[in-house]
C-alpha positions as CSV (number, residue, x, y, z in Angstrom):
1,X,53.9,60.3,-48.2
2,X,53.8,58.1,-45.1
3,X,53.2,59.5,-41.6
4,X,54.1,58.1,-38.2
5,X,51.3,57.2,-35.7
6,X,51.6,55.8,-32.2
7,X,49.8,52.7,-31.0
8,X,49.2,51.2,-27.6
9,X,50.0,47.5,-27.4
10,X,50.4,44.9,-24.7
11,X,53.6,43.0,-23.8
12,X,53.8,41.0,-20.6
13,X,50.7,42.7,-19.3
14,X,52.2,46.2,-19.6
15,X,51.2,48.9,-22.1
16,X,54.0,50.0,-24.3
17,X,54.1,52.6,-27.1
18,X,55.2,51.5,-30.5
19,X,55.7,53.6,-33.6
20,X,54.2,52.4,-36.8
21,X,54.2,53.7,-40.4
22,X,50.9,53.8,-42.3
23,X,49.4,55.2,-45.4
24,X,47.3,58.4,-44.9
25,X,44.3,56.6,-46.6
26,X,44.3,53.9,-43.9
27,X,42.6,54.6,-40.5
28,X,44.9,55.2,-37.6
29,X,45.1,52.4,-35.1
30,X,44.7,55.0,-32.3
31,X,41.3,55.7,-33.8
32,X,40.1,52.1,-33.9
33,X,37.7,51.1,-31.1
34,X,39.4,49.4,-28.1
35,X,39.4,45.6,-28.1
36,X,38.2,43.9,-25.0
37,X,38.1,40.3,-24.0
38,X,36.9,38.9,-20.7
39,X,38.0,35.3,-21.5
40,X,41.2,35.3,-23.7
41,X,44.7,35.6,-22.3
42,X,44.2,34.3,-18.7
43,X,46.8,31.8,-17.2
44,X,44.2,29.0,-17.0
45,X,43.5,29.4,-20.7
46,X,47.2,29.5,-21.6
47,X,47.7,26.2,-19.7
48,X,44.9,24.7,-21.7
49,X,46.6,25.9,-24.9
50,X,49.7,24.1,-23.9
51,X,47.7,20.9,-23.3
52,X,46.2,21.2,-26.7
53,X,42.7,21.8,-25.5
54,X,42.5,25.3,-27.0
55,X,43.8,26.5,-30.4
56,X,45.4,29.8,-31.1
57,X,42.4,31.2,-33.0
58,X,39.4,30.1,-30.9
59,X,38.4,29.3,-27.3
60,X,37.3,25.7,-28.4
61,X,34.6,25.8,-25.8
62,X,32.9,22.6,-26.8
63,X,36.2,20.6,-26.6
64,X,37.1,22.0,-23.2
65,X,33.6,21.6,-21.8
66,X,33.5,17.9,-22.8
67,X,37.0,17.3,-21.3
68,X,36.3,18.9,-17.9
69,X,32.9,17.3,-17.6
70,X,34.4,13.9,-18.3
71,X,37.2,14.5,-15.9
72,X,34.8,15.5,-13.1
73,X,32.1,12.9,-13.6
74,X,33.4,9.7,-15.3
75,X,35.9,8.8,-12.6
76,X,33.2,9.3,-9.9
77,X,30.9,7.0,-11.8
78,X,33.6,4.3,-12.2
79,X,34.7,4.5,-8.6
80,X,31.2,4.5,-7.2
81,X,30.4,1.4,-9.3
82,X,33.5,-0.4,-8.0
83,X,32.7,0.5,-4.4
84,X,29.1,-0.5,-4.7
85,X,27.6,3.0,-3.9
86,X,26.1,3.5,-7.3
87,X,22.5,2.8,-6.1
88,X,22.9,2.1,-2.4
89,X,22.4,3.2,0.3
90,X,19.2,4.9,-0.7
91,X,17.4,8.2,0.2
92,X,19.7,10.4,-1.8
93,X,22.9,9.0,-0.4
94,X,23.8,6.8,-3.4
95,X,25.7,8.3,-6.3
96,X,22.9,8.1,-8.9
97,X,20.3,9.5,-6.4
98,X,22.4,12.5,-5.5
99,X,20.9,15.2,-7.7
100,X,23.8,17.6,-7.1
101,X,26.3,15.4,-8.9
102,X,25.0,15.7,-12.4
103,X,24.0,19.4,-11.7
104,X,27.5,20.3,-10.8
105,X,29.6,18.2,-13.1
106,X,27.4,17.5,-16.2
107,X,25.6,20.8,-16.3
108,X,27.4,23.6,-14.4
109,X,31.0,22.7,-15.3
110,X,30.5,22.4,-19.1
111,X,28.1,25.3,-19.2
112,X,30.6,27.7,-17.5
113,X,33.0,26.9,-20.3
114,X,30.5,26.8,-23.2
115,X,29.2,30.3,-22.5
116,X,32.7,31.9,-22.5
117,X,32.8,32.8,-26.2
118,X,29.2,34.1,-26.1
119,X,29.8,36.4,-23.1
120,X,33.2,37.4,-24.5
121,X,31.7,38.5,-27.9
122,X,28.8,40.4,-26.3
123,X,30.9,42.3,-23.7
124,X,33.4,43.2,-26.4
125,X,30.6,44.8,-28.5
126,X,29.5,46.8,-25.5
127,X,33.0,48.2,-24.9
128,X,33.5,49.0,-28.6
129,X,30.2,50.8,-28.8
130,X,31.3,53.5,-26.3
131,X,33.9,54.7,-28.8
132,X,32.0,53.8,-31.9
133,X,28.9,55.9,-30.8
134,X,31.1,58.8,-29.8
135,X,30.1,58.7,-26.2
136,X,33.7,59.0,-24.9
137,X,35.0,62.6,-25.3
138,X,38.2,62.9,-27.4
139,X,40.1,64.2,-24.4
140,X,39.2,61.1,-22.3
141,X,39.8,58.3,-24.9
142,X,43.2,57.5,-23.5
143,X,41.7,57.1,-20.0
144,X,39.1,54.8,-21.5
145,X,41.7,52.6,-23.1
146,X,43.8,52.6,-20.0
147,X,40.7,51.2,-18.1
148,X,40.4,48.4,-20.7
149,X,44.1,47.6,-20.3
150,X,43.8,47.5,-16.6
151,X,40.9,45.1,-16.8
152,X,43.0,42.9,-19.0
153,X,45.8,43.0,-16.4
154,X,43.4,41.7,-13.8
155,X,42.2,39.0,-16.1
156,X,45.7,37.9,-16.8
157,X,46.9,37.8,-13.2
158,X,48.6,34.5,-12.4
159,X,48.6,35.4,-8.7
160,X,44.8,35.9,-8.6
161,X,44.1,32.6,-10.5
162,X,46.5,30.8,-8.2
163,X,44.7,32.1,-5.1
164,X,41.4,31.1,-6.7
165,X,42.7,27.6,-7.3
166,X,44.0,27.4,-3.7
167,X,40.6,28.5,-2.4
168,X,38.9,26.0,-4.7
169,X,41.0,23.1,-3.4
170,X,40.2,24.1,0.2
171,X,36.5,24.2,-0.6
172,X,36.7,20.7,-2.2
173,X,38.3,19.2,0.9
174,X,35.8,21.0,3.2
175,X,32.9,20.0,1.1
176,X,33.9,16.3,1.3
177,X,34.1,16.4,5.1
178,X,30.9,18.3,5.5
179,X,29.0,16.0,3.1
180,X,30.0,12.9,5.1
181,X,29.1,14.5,8.4
182,X,25.7,15.7,7.1
183,X,24.6,12.2,5.9
184,X,26.6,9.9,8.1
185,X,27.2,7.5,5.3
186,X,27.0,8.1,1.5
187,X,28.9,7.6,-1.7
188,X,31.3,10.3,-0.5
189,X,32.4,8.3,2.6
190,X,31.4,7.4,6.1
191,X,31.7,9.1,9.6
192,X,33.0,7.1,12.5
193,X,31.6,7.1,16.0
194,X,34.5,9.2,17.2
195,X,33.7,11.9,14.7
196,X,36.5,11.1,12.2
197,X,35.7,11.1,8.5
198,X,36.7,8.3,6.2
199,X,36.3,9.3,2.5
200,X,35.7,6.7,-0.2
201,X,37.7,6.7,-3.4
202,X,34.9,8.5,-5.1
203,X,34.8,11.0,-2.3
204,X,38.5,11.6,-2.5
205,X,38.3,12.2,-6.3
206,X,35.3,14.6,-5.8
207,X,37.1,16.5,-2.9
208,X,40.4,16.8,-4.6
209,X,39.5,17.1,-8.3
210,X,35.8,17.4,-9.3
211,X,34.6,19.9,-6.7
212,X,37.7,22.1,-6.9
213,X,37.3,22.3,-10.7
214,X,33.7,23.4,-10.3
215,X,34.5,25.9,-7.6
216,X,37.5,27.3,-9.5
217,X,35.4,27.9,-12.6
218,X,32.7,29.6,-10.5
219,X,35.2,31.8,-8.7
220,X,36.9,32.6,-12.0
221,X,33.6,33.9,-13.4
222,X,32.9,35.9,-10.2
223,X,36.4,37.5,-10.6
224,X,35.7,38.3,-14.2
225,X,32.4,39.9,-13.3
226,X,34.1,42.0,-10.7
227,X,36.6,43.2,-13.3
228,X,33.6,44.0,-15.6
229,X,31.8,46.0,-12.9
230,X,35.0,48.0,-12.2
231,X,35.5,48.7,-15.9
232,X,31.9,50.0,-16.2
233,X,32.4,52.2,-13.1
234,X,35.6,53.7,-14.5
235,X,33.9,54.4,-17.9
236,X,30.9,56.1,-16.2
237,X,33.3,58.7,-14.8
238,X,34.7,59.8,-18.2
239,X,32.2,62.7,-18.7
240,X,30.3,60.7,-21.3
241,X,28.6,62.6,-24.1
242,X,25.0,61.4,-23.3
243,X,22.0,62.7,-25.1
244,X,18.9,63.0,-22.9
245,X,16.5,63.1,-25.8
246,X,17.8,59.7,-27.2
247,X,14.8,57.5,-28.1
248,X,16.1,54.6,-25.9
249,X,15.3,56.8,-22.8
250,X,18.7,55.9,-21.5
251,X,20.7,58.8,-22.9
252,X,22.1,56.4,-25.6
253,X,23.2,53.8,-23.1
254,X,20.6,51.1,-23.7
255,X,23.3,48.9,-25.2
256,X,25.0,48.8,-21.8
257,X,21.8,47.7,-20.2
258,X,21.8,44.6,-22.4
259,X,25.1,43.3,-20.9
260,X,23.4,41.1,-18.2
261,X,22.2,38.7,-21.0
262,X,25.9,37.8,-21.5
263,X,25.9,36.3,-18.0
264,X,22.6,34.4,-18.4
265,X,24.5,31.1,-18.9
266,X,26.5,31.7,-15.8
267,X,23.3,32.5,-13.8
268,X,21.7,29.3,-15.1
269,X,24.6,27.1,-14.1
270,X,24.8,28.5,-10.6
271,X,21.0,28.4,-10.2
272,X,21.0,24.7,-11.5
273,X,23.3,23.7,-8.7
274,X,21.2,25.4,-6.1
275,X,18.0,23.9,-7.6
276,X,19.6,20.4,-7.4
277,X,20.3,20.9,-3.7
278,X,16.8,22.1,-3.1
279,X,15.4,19.1,-5.0
280,X,17.5,16.8,-2.8
281,X,16.1,18.4,0.3
282,X,12.5,18.2,-1.0
283,X,12.8,14.6,-2.1
284,X,15.0,13.1,0.5
285,X,15.4,15.6,3.3
286,X,11.7,16.0,4.3
287,X,11.6,19.7,3.4
288,X,8.5,21.4,2.1
289,X,8.1,24.0,-0.6
290,X,6.7,26.4,1.9
291,X,9.9,26.1,3.9
292,X,12.1,27.1,1.0
293,X,9.9,29.7,-0.8
294,X,11.6,32.7,0.8
295,X,15.0,31.4,0.1
296,X,14.1,30.9,-3.5
297,X,12.6,34.4,-3.8
298,X,15.7,36.0,-2.1
299,X,18.0,34.1,-4.5
300,X,16.1,35.2,-7.6
301,X,15.9,38.8,-6.6
302,X,19.5,38.8,-5.4
303,X,20.8,37.5,-8.8
304,X,18.8,40.0,-10.8
305,X,19.9,42.8,-8.4
306,X,23.5,41.7,-8.8
307,X,23.3,42.6,-12.5
308,X,21.4,45.9,-12.0
309,X,24.0,47.1,-9.5
310,X,26.8,48.0,-12.0
311,X,24.3,49.9,-14.2
312,X,23.7,52.2,-11.2
313,X,27.2,53.6,-11.9
314,X,25.7,55.5,-14.8
315,X,23.0,57.1,-12.6
316,X,25.0,60.2,-12.0
317,X,25.9,61.0,-15.6
318,X,22.4,60.2,-16.7
319,X,20.9,62.5,-14.1
320,X,23.3,65.3,-15.0
321,X,22.5,64.9,-18.7
322,X,18.8,65.0,-17.9
323,X,19.0,68.0,-15.7
324,X,21.1,69.9,-18.2
325,X,18.7,69.1,-21.1
326,X,15.7,70.1,-19.1
327,X,17.3,73.5,-18.2
328,X,18.2,74.1,-21.8
329,X,14.7,73.1,-23.0
330,X,13.2,75.5,-20.5
331,X,15.3,78.4,-21.8
332,X,14.6,77.5,-25.4
333,X,10.9,77.1,-24.7
334,X,10.7,80.7,-23.3
335,X,12.3,82.1,-26.4
336,X,10.2,79.9,-28.7
337,X,6.9,80.6,-26.9
338,X,7.4,84.3,-27.0
339,X,8.1,84.1,-30.7
340,X,5.1,81.8,-31.1
341,X,2.8,84.4,-29.5
342,X,4.1,87.2,-31.6
343,X,3.5,85.3,-34.8
344,X,0.3,83.4,-34.1
345,X,-1.5,85.5,-31.4
346,X,-0.3,89.0,-31.9
347,X,-0.2,88.6,-35.6
348,X,3.3,90.0,-36.0
349,X,4.7,89.5,-39.5
350,X,8.3,89.6,-38.3
351,X,10.2,86.5,-39.3
352,X,11.4,84.2,-36.5
353,X,14.0,81.7,-37.3
354,X,13.3,79.8,-34.1
355,X,9.8,78.9,-35.3
356,X,11.1,77.1,-38.3
357,X,8.2,76.2,-40.6
358,X,5.3,78.5,-41.2
359,X,2.8,76.4,-39.2
360,X,2.4,75.6,-35.5
361,X,4.2,72.3,-35.6
362,X,7.3,73.7,-33.9
363,X,5.4,74.0,-30.6
364,X,4.6,70.2,-30.6
365,X,8.2,69.3,-31.7
366,X,9.6,71.3,-28.8
367,X,7.2,69.7,-26.3
368,X,8.1,66.3,-27.6
369,X,11.8,66.9,-27.1
370,X,11.2,68.2,-23.6
371,X,9.1,65.1,-22.6
372,X,11.7,62.8,-24.2
373,X,14.4,64.4,-22.0
374,X,12.1,64.2,-18.9
375,X,11.5,60.4,-19.6
376,X,15.2,59.6,-19.4
377,X,15.8,56.8,-16.9
378,X,18.0,57.1,-13.9
379,X,19.6,53.7,-14.6
380,X,20.0,52.2,-18.1
381,X,18.0,49.0,-17.3
382,X,16.4,47.3,-20.3
383,X,14.2,44.2,-20.6
384,X,16.5,42.6,-23.2
385,X,19.2,42.5,-20.5
386,X,17.4,41.3,-17.4
387,X,14.7,39.0,-18.8
388,X,17.2,36.3,-20.0
389,X,18.8,36.4,-16.6
390,X,15.5,36.1,-14.8
391,X,14.5,33.2,-17.0
392,X,17.8,31.5,-16.6
393,X,17.4,31.7,-12.8
394,X,13.8,30.7,-12.7
395,X,13.9,27.5,-14.9
396,X,16.1,25.4,-12.6
397,X,14.2,26.5,-9.5
398,X,10.9,25.7,-11.2
399,X,12.2,22.2,-12.0
400,X,13.2,21.7,-8.4
401,X,9.7,22.8,-7.2
402,X,8.1,20.6,-9.8
403,X,9.4,17.5,-7.9
404,X,6.7,18.3,-5.3
405,X,4.2,20.7,-7.0
406,X,2.5,19.7,-10.3
407,X,3.5,21.9,-13.2
408,X,-0.2,22.8,-13.9
409,X,-0.5,24.1,-10.3
410,X,2.6,26.3,-10.7
411,X,1.4,27.7,-14.1
412,X,-2.0,28.5,-12.5
413,X,-0.2,30.3,-9.6
414,X,1.9,32.2,-12.1
415,X,-1.1,33.2,-14.0
416,X,-2.8,34.6,-10.9
417,X,0.4,36.5,-10.1
418,X,0.6,38.0,-13.6
419,X,-3.0,39.1,-13.4
C-alpha cells in the first residue's frame, strides 16, 4: 500500500504544500532534516549562471574568483601602464606601490568568492544538526523549517541585492574622489587648485567597476551574516531540548559554537584590506606602530565579538536547562542520600532501587552528573569556532606591523604576553 505525505517546497520564494506518494518503507520527506544554503539561489548567483560562470550543480568558486579578480585588477594594470602611473609618482601614490590594490582585488575579491562553498557546507551542517540531534521538539519542527525558508527568502531578495549594488556603486565613486583629495595626485587621478577632482582612466575603472565589485561582495557577505544571526535567534526560541549534563558543557550545542570558523575566510579578506591600508600608512604616511596599536586591538576584539554575539541568543535556553537540571539533581540527591544512609550507615537491608549497584559508586555517579550540569556554559563558545577567526584576523595585521617591526621582536612580545 502507498500512503500520502505532505512536503514543503519552494516556488518563487514562497512555501507551497505538495502531496507526494511514497512507499511506507521510505522515510517521509517531512522527517528529513531541513536543507539550508547561505550561498545558492541569490539573484547575483543566478546572473552568473546565465553568463556561464556557474554550473547548475556547483558554485564554481574558482572560476568565478578568477574572473572577478581579473576584471577588477587587469584593466587597472593596463590603464596605469598606459598613463605612466605604474611606478610614479612615488611614496605609495603609484599603482604598484599602493598596497591596497592587490589586497582588495587580488586577495579579498577572489577570497570572498572562494570561501562561499566552504561556508555554505558548514552552515548547512549546523542547521541539519538541530533536527538530526533531536534538539527541536516535534511540535516546533514546522516553525524551525519556516525560519529556514524565511532566511532563504532574504537571501533570494532581488530588492536587497539591488540596494547593495547601488550602495556599492556610490561607495566606489566616493572612494575615487576621496582617494584623490587625500593624496593630491596619484594613479587614481589629480586634484585641481579649485578643489575639483580629475580622475584618470584607471581611477574611473576603479571607481565604477573594481571598487563597487569589492564593496558589493563585502556587503553581500554582511547581509548573509545578518540572515544567519536572525536564523539562530529564531531557533533559540523554539524550546530546544537541551541536556545540561552533555559532555560538551554546552547543553549539546557545541556544534553551533563552531559556526564562526565558516566565516574565517571572510574575516581574513576584510582584515587583509585593513592591514594593507595600515601598511601604507606605516610605510608612506609617516605613522608609527604605537599610533595604530589601539585601532588594531579594537578591530581584532570587535571581529571576534561579532561572532560571539549571535551565540548569546542561546544563553537563556542554556541557563533554563542548567537551572532545571540542578533543581532536579537536588531533589534526586535528597532521595538518594537518604537511601544511601539507610543502607551504608544505618545498616538497613531494605532494597533501594535508587542506589543501583550494591556498592557506593552511585554516590560518585550522582555527584558527577550534578557537577556536569553545574559546569554548563552560559554561551556555547568553543575554541574550534573562534580560534580560526582570531588567526585569520591576526595574520594580515601581523604582516602589516612586520613592515616596521622585526618578526623576531613580535614573536618575543607574543611570548611574554602568553607567559
